[in-house]
C-alpha positions in Angstrom: 0.0 0.0 0.0 1.8 3.1 -1.2 1.4 6.3 0.7 0.7 8.2 -2.6 -2.2 5.9 -3.6 -5.9 6.4 -3.3 -6.0 3.0 -1.5 -3.8 4.4 1.3 -5.9 7.6 1.7 -9.1 5.6 1.8 -7.5 3.4 4.5 -6.4 6.5 6.4 -9.8 8.1 6.2 -11.5 4.9 7.6 -8.9 4.8 10.4 -9.6 8.4 11.3 -13.4 8.1 11.3 -13.4 5.0 13.6 -10.6 6.3 15.7 -12.3 9.6 16.7 -15.6 7.8 17.4 -14.1 5.3 19.8 -13.7 5.9 23.6 -10.2 6.5 24.9 -9.5 3.0 26.1 -10.4 1.5 22.7 -8.5 4.0 20.5 -5.1 2.4 20.9 -6.6 -1.1 20.1 -8.0 0.3 16.9 -4.6 1.7 16.0 -3.1 -1.7 16.6 -5.6 -3.4 14.3 -5.0 -0.7 11.7 -1.3 -1.1 12.0 -1.4 -4.9 11.6 -3.7 -4.6 8.6 -1.3 -2.0 7.1 1.7 -4.3 7.8 -0.2 -7.2 6.3 -0.8 -5.1 3.1 3.0 -4.8 2.9 3.7 -8.4 3.6 0.8 -10.4 2.3 3.1 -12.3 -0.1 5.6 -13.1 2.6 3.5 -14.5 5.4 6.5 -16.2 7.1 8.0 -12.7 7.3 5.0 -11.3 9.1 5.0 -14.3 11.5 8.7 -13.6 12.2 7.9 -9.9 12.8 5.2 -10.7 15.4 7.4 -13.3 17.1 10.4 -10.9 17.4 8.1 -8.3 19.0 6.5 -10.7 21.4 9.8 -12.2 22.5 11.1 -8.8 23.3 7.9 -8.0 25.2 8.3 -11.2 27.3 11.9 -10.5 27.9 11.3 -6.9 28.9 8.6 -8.0 31.4 10.9 -10.7 32.9 13.7 -8.1 33.3 11.3 -5.9 35.3 10.4 -8.7 37.7 13.7 -10.6 37.9 16.3 -7.8 38.2 19.1 -10.2 39.3 18.8 -12.1 36.0 18.1 -9.2 33.7 21.6 -8.9 32.3 21.6 -12.4 30.8 18.0 -12.0 29.5 18.9 -8.6 28.0 22.0 -9.9 26.2 20.2 -12.9 24.9 17.3 -10.9 23.5 19.7 -8.2 22.1 21.7 -11.0 20.3 18.4 -12.4 19.0 17.4 -9.0 17.6 20.7 -8.3 16.0 21.0 -11.9 14.5 17.4 -11.6 13.1 18.3 -8.3 11.5 21.6 -9.6 10.0 20.1 -12.9 8.9 17.1 -11.4 7.1 18.7 -8.3 5.7 22.4 -9.1 5.2 22.6 -12.9 4.6 23.1 -12.5 0.9 25.7 -9.8 1.4 27.6 -12.0 3.8 27.3 -15.1 1.6 28.6 -13.1 -1.4 31.6 -12.0 0.7 32.3 -15.7 1.6 32.1 -16.7 -2.1 34.4 -13.8 -3.0 36.9 -15.0 -0.4 36.7 -18.5 -1.9 37.5 -17.1 -5.4 40.4 -15.1 -3.9 41.9 -18.2 -2.2 40.9 -20.5 -5.0 38.7 -22.6 -2.8 35.0 -23.5 -3.1 33.2 -22.0 -0.1 29.7 -22.5 -1.6 27.3 -24.6 0.4 23.8 -25.8 -0.5 22.5 -25.4 3.1 23.9 -21.8 3.3 22.5 -21.0 -0.1 19.0 -22.3 0.9 19.1 -20.2 4.1 20.0 -17.1 2.1 17.2 -17.8 -0.4 14.6 -18.3 2.3 15.6 -15.3 4.4 15.7 -13.0 1.3 12.3 -14.2 0.1 10.7 -14.0 3.5 12.3 -11.0 5.1 10.0 -9.1 7.4 9.0 -5.8 5.8 10.6 -2.7 7.2 12.9 -4.8 9.5 15.5 -2.0 9.3 13.0 0.3 11.2 11.2 -1.9 13.6 14.4 -3.8 14.6 16.0 -0.5 15.8 12.8 0.6 17.5 12.6 -2.6 19.5 16.3 -2.7 20.3 16.1 0.8 21.7 13.0 -0.2 23.8 14.6 -3.3 25.3 17.8 -1.4 26.1 15.8 1.4 27.8 13.9 -1.1 29.9 17.2 -2.8 30.9 18.8 0.4 32.0 15.7 1.5 33.9 14.9 4.5 31.6 11.3 3.2 31.0 9.0 0.6 32.5 8.2 -2.5 30.5 4.8 -2.6 28.8 2.7 -5.2 30.6 0.3 -5.5 27.7 1.8 -7.2 24.7 -0.5 -5.3 22.4 1.0 -2.0 23.5 4.5 -3.4 22.7 3.3 -4.5 19.3 1.7 -1.1 18.6 4.8 0.8 19.7 7.0 -1.1 17.2 4.4 -1.3 14.4 2.5 2.0 14.5 1.5 2.1 10.8 2.9 5.6 9.8 6.3 4.3 11.0 6.1 1.2 8.9 6.8 3.2 5.8 10.3 4.6 6.4 10.4 5.6 10.0 11.1 7.9 11.8 12.9 5.6 14.2 11.3 6.3 17.6 12.3 5.7 21.1 10.0 5.8 24.2 11.3 9.3 25.1 10.2 10.5 21.6 6.6 9.4 21.7 6.0 8.7 25.4 2.5 7.5 26.1 0.9 9.4 23.2 -0.4 6.2 21.6 -2.6 5.3 24.6 -2.4 7.9 27.4 -5.6 9.9 26.6 -8.6 10.5 24.4 -7.6 12.0 21.1 -10.7 13.8 19.9 -11.0 15.4 16.5 -9.4 18.8 16.2 -10.0 21.0 13.1 -6.8 23.0 13.6 -4.8 19.8 14.0 -6.5 18.3 10.9 -5.7 21.4 8.8 -2.1 21.5 10.0 -1.6 17.8 9.3 -3.1 17.9 5.9 -1.1 21.0 5.0 2.0 18.9 5.6 0.6 15.9 3.7 -0.1 18.1 0.6 3.5 19.6 0.8 4.9 16.1 1.0 2.9 14.9 -2.0 4.1 18.0 -3.9 7.8 17.2 -3.2 7.4 13.5 -4.1 5.0 13.6 -7.1 5.9 16.9 -8.8 9.6 17.4 -7.9 11.2 14.1 -7.0 9.6 12.0 -9.8 10.8 14.5 -12.4 14.3 14.5 -11.0 14.2 10.7 -11.1 13.8 10.7 -14.9 17.1 12.5 -15.6 18.9 10.7 -12.8 17.9 7.3 -14.0 18.8 8.1 -17.6 22.4 9.3 -16.7 23.1 6.7 -14.0 21.9 3.8 -16.2 24.0 4.9 -19.1 26.9 6.7 -17.5 29.3 5.3 -20.2 27.5 7.4 -22.7 26.8 10.4 -20.5 30.2 11.5 -19.4 31.8 14.8 -18.2 29.5 17.3 -16.7 26.5 15.0 -17.1 27.8 13.1 -14.1 28.0 16.1 -11.9 24.5 17.1 -12.9 23.2 13.6 -12.2 24.9 13.4 -8.8 23.5 16.9 -7.8 20.0 16.0 -9.0 20.1 12.7 -7.2 20.9 14.5 -3.9 17.8 16.7 -4.5 15.7 13.7 -5.6 16.5 11.7 -2.5 15.8 14.8 -0.3 12.4 15.4 -1.9 11.6 11.7 -1.9 12.5 11.0 1.7 11.5 14.4 3.3 8.3 14.3 1.3 7.5 10.9 2.7 8.3 12.2 6.2 5.9 15.1 5.6 3.1 12.6 4.7 3.9 10.4 7.7 4.2 13.1 10.3 1.2 15.0 8.8 -1.1 11.9 9.0 0.1 11.1 12.6 -0.5 14.7 13.6 -4.2 14.4 12.4 -4.5 11.5 14.8 -3.0 13.6 17.6 0.3 11.7 17.8 3.4 13.9 17.3 6.4 12.0 15.9 9.9 13.3 15.9 11.3 15.3 13.0 13.6 13.6 10.6 14.8 16.6 8.6 15.8 20.1 9.4 16.8 22.0 6.2 20.0 20.0 5.7 21.2 21.9 2.7 21.7 25.0 4.8 24.5 23.1 6.7 28.0 24.6 6.7 29.8 21.3 7.3 29.2 17.6 6.9 28.8 16.9 10.6 26.0 19.5 10.8 24.5 18.1 7.6 24.0 14.7 9.2 22.6 16.2 12.3 19.9 17.7 10.1 19.4 14.6 7.7 17.7 11.4 8.9 17.9 12.8 12.4 16.3 9.8 14.2 18.8 7.3 12.7 21.7 9.5 13.7 20.2 9.9 17.2 19.7 6.1 17.6 23.3 5.3 16.6 24.7 8.1 18.8 22.7 7.0 21.9 22.8 3.3 21.5 26.1 2.6 19.7 28.6 5.5 19.8 28.1 6.6 23.5 28.2 3.0 24.8 31.3 2.3 22.7 33.0 5.4 24.3 32.3 3.9 27.7 33.5 0.4 26.8 36.6 -0.9 28.5 38.8 -1.1 25.4 38.1 2.6 24.7 38.6 3.6 28.3 42.1 1.8 28.2 42.9 3.5 25.0 42.1 6.9 26.4 44.3 6.2 29.5 47.2 5.4 27.1 46.7 8.7 25.2 46.4 10.7 28.4 49.6 9.2 29.7 51.5 10.0 26.5 50.0 13.4 25.5 48.4 14.7 28.6 44.8 15.5 29.4 44.4 17.6 26.3 45.3 14.8 23.9 41.9 15.1 22.3 42.9 18.5 20.8 45.8 16.8 19.0 44.5 13.4 17.9 41.5 11.9 19.5 41.9 8.3 18.3 39.2 6.8 20.6 36.6 9.2 19.2 37.7 8.6 15.6 37.5 4.8 16.1 34.0 5.0 17.6 32.9 7.3 14.8 34.3 4.8 12.3 32.3 2.0 13.7 29.2 4.2 13.9 29.6 5.4 10.3 30.2 1.8 9.1 26.9 0.8 10.6 25.2 3.8 9.0 26.4 2.7 5.6 25.5 -1.0 6.3 22.1 0.0 7.5 21.3 1.6 4.2 21.9 -1.7 2.4 24.0 -4.8 2.0 26.5 -3.5 -0.5 29.9 -1.9 -0.5 28.6 1.1 -2.4 26.4 1.9 0.7 29.2 1.2 3.2 31.6 3.5 1.3 29.3 6.2 0.0 27.1 7.0 3.1 29.4 5.3 5.6 33.2 5.3 5.6 33.5 8.2 3.1 31.4 10.5 5.3 33.4 9.3 8.3 36.7 10.1 6.6 35.6 13.6 5.6 34.3 14.4 9.1 37.4 13.1 10.8 39.7 15.0 8.5 37.7 18.1 9.3 38.3 17.6 13.0 42.0 16.9 12.5 42.5 19.9 10.2 40.4 22.3 12.1 43.4 24.1 13.6 44.8 24.5 10.0 41.5 25.9 8.7 41.4 28.3 11.7 44.9 29.5 10.9 44.1 30.1 7.3 41.0 32.2 8.2 43.1 34.2 10.7 46.0 34.8 8.3 43.8 35.8 5.3 41.5 37.9 7.6 38.4 36.1 6.3 35.1 37.3 7.7 33.4 34.1 8.7 30.1 35.9 9.5 29.4 37.3 6.1 26.8 35.8 3.6 29.4 34.9 0.9 31.5 32.8 3.3 28.5 31.0 4.7 27.3 30.4 1.1 30.7 29.0 0.2 30.6 26.6 3.2 27.1 25.4 2.2 28.1 24.8 -1.4 31.2 22.9 -0.3 29.1 20.8 2.1 26.6 20.0 -0.6 29.4 18.8 -3.0 31.0 16.7 -0.3 27.7 15.1 0.5 26.7 14.8 -3.2 29.9 12.8 -4.1 29.4 10.2 -1.3 25.6 9.9 -2.1 26.4 9.2 -5.8 27.7 5.8 -4.7 24.4 5.2 -2.9 22.7 5.4 -6.3 25.3 3.5 -8.2 24.6 -0.2 -8.8 27.9 -1.2 -7.3 31.0 0.4 -5.8 32.9 -0.3 -9.0 30.2 1.4 -11.1 30.4 4.5 -8.8 34.2 4.9 -9.3 33.8 4.2 -13.1 31.1 6.9 -13.2 33.4 9.5 -11.6 36.2 8.4 -13.8 34.0 9.3 -16.8 33.1 12.6 -15.2 36.7 13.7 -15.4 37.3 12.3 -18.9 35.7 15.1 -20.7 34.9 18.8 -20.3 31.6 19.5 -22.1 30.0 22.7 -20.9 28.1 23.0 -24.2 25.5 20.5 -22.9 23.9 23.3 -20.9 23.3 25.3 -24.1 22.6 22.7 -26.9 19.3 21.4 -25.6 20.8 18.0 -24.7 18.8 17.9 -21.5 15.5 18.2 -23.4 16.2 14.8 -25.0 16.4 12.8 -21.8 12.7 12.4 -20.9 11.7 16.0 -19.9 10.6 18.6 -22.5 10.7 22.3 -21.9 7.4 22.3 -20.1 8.5 19.6 -17.8 11.8 21.3 -17.1 9.8 24.5 -16.3 7.7 22.6 -13.8 10.8 21.1 -12.2 12.7 24.4 -11.9 9.6 26.1 -10.4 9.3 23.2 -7.9 12.9 23.5 -6.8 12.7 27.2 -6.4 9.6 26.9 -4.3 11.3 24.2 -2.2 14.3 26.5 -1.5 11.9 29.4 -0.7 10.1 27.3 1.8 13.4 26.0 3.3 14.6 29.6 3.6 11.4 30.7 5.5 11.6 27.6 7.8 15.1 28.7 8.9 13.4 31.5 10.8 10.0 30.1 11.7 7.6 27.2 11.1 6.2 27.7 7.6 2.7 26.5 8.7 2.7 29.1 11.4 3.7 31.7 8.8 0.8 30.7 6.6 -1.6 30.6 9.5 -0.8 34.3 10.1 -2.1 35.2 6.7 -5.6 36.0 5.7 -8.0 33.1 5.0 -8.1 33.9 1.3 -4.3 33.8 1.1 -4.1 30.5 3.0 -6.8 29.0 0.8 -4.9 30.1 -2.4 -1.6 28.6 -1.2 -3.0 25.1 -0.7 -5.4 25.2 -3.6 -2.5 26.1 -5.7 -0.4 23.2 -4.4 -3.3 20.8 -4.8 -3.9 21.9 -8.4 -0.1 21.5 -9.1 -0.3 17.9 -7.8 -3.3 17.1 -9.8 -2.1 18.8 -12.9 1.6 18.1 -12.9 2.0 15.2 -10.5 3.3 11.8 -11.8 0.5 9.3 -11.1 -2.3 7.4 -12.8 -3.0 3.9 -14.2 -0.3 4.2 -16.9 2.4 5.5 -14.5 4.3 3.3 -12.2 5.6 5.7 -9.5 9.0 4.9 -8.2 8.9 3.4 -4.7 10.0 5.7 -1.9 13.7 5.2 -1.9 14.0 4.7 1.9 11.0 2.4 1.9 13.2 -0.4 0.5 15.3 -0.7 3.6 
């Protein structure tokens, strides 16, 4: 069930009508039923995957309940369940990737590492992988960890645990929630219908649909053409495709988040933000604090910080303090760099079982960030010597453009079919200098005519205008301050743009939301 289908909006309308008519004690039960129905619509062709999903959640519920009652044995139970969760995630999502590595090592050492049993396991897990395991696995790992450390109390009702991990807006592409993000919103009180909340939520849904159907889908046409035939489209074509893919992914993923958060807001449940105008960032660290915020927050709180407190890292810090003094971190903070490397490796791996993901949105980003930390004194010295005004508009614009290009390069490997294809693509980018492609109408022969390009450019300009306003205040609050006629015009205009210029219909097979594949 796609979030940009009439089927989904009919489903959501039914959910809302029944939800607001029910008493408080029954509302969360209805949300659970709706969530399981929605999850079934995603998994109806992989029933074993849905069974595995329910079993994983219920095992975590039972373990969390046991930890609350048997504190003396909670450590063993927690570790066992954590291992189960991690093994389930690895087995279902990365079994093929790991098996391919084993086969590659066999070729390297001229040995046959293939195995019929392993091959059968890989085939079964890939065919029956629980939908959206990348999201609900992290949600349930965070929950069981919070229960173990006493941050939250275990849910006594298994239905509440199941709803917490499978709330249907989250089963698209997140955000990845923890208990502190959502608290008891799912069941703590009666959520009555609110006209203001409905309007605000639907405003966000319409904006998300505009980003996906009008902007992202048009960018996808050019991106797919160049990436699929990068041998023919060399030189500056590659730079254009990489830049357009960065914008496509942003419009696709943030548009999805707008729909998800808007629908949840209508129900009276506020989910955490996942984007905060990332293209206004002045360095890559800031960029990733603004992009896929909940994934970064999960890995920071449940991976990086625990790693920093682990015994090997404590011993390493002692060695560095003994050799370079207490201020060793200002010179070379190896413990921090190592924990960052592990965290970024996991970020890359989370995005997919492929070296292009691990490099492009993992280790490459780590290398750039760490180099920035190491070379920070050098950059500060250059700024001081050249008397550069770091507060002026032009300098900040330079930093934002630099950050965009650094991000764009790494993200290009995310879109490439393989890591090798990514490097070959950039090799072809520097094989030819062809600026005339911007003037000889080459881009009008790649699937978008002049009219389509006009719509795309208008959409991008509108996107940047909204992002600029949101730097200062919430755009919906800004619109609410305007007269009724102006408010009506804005959203009527967006609605007409979606109906008139959106990519949809029986003959159009809209691209899946990119992050919905994980």
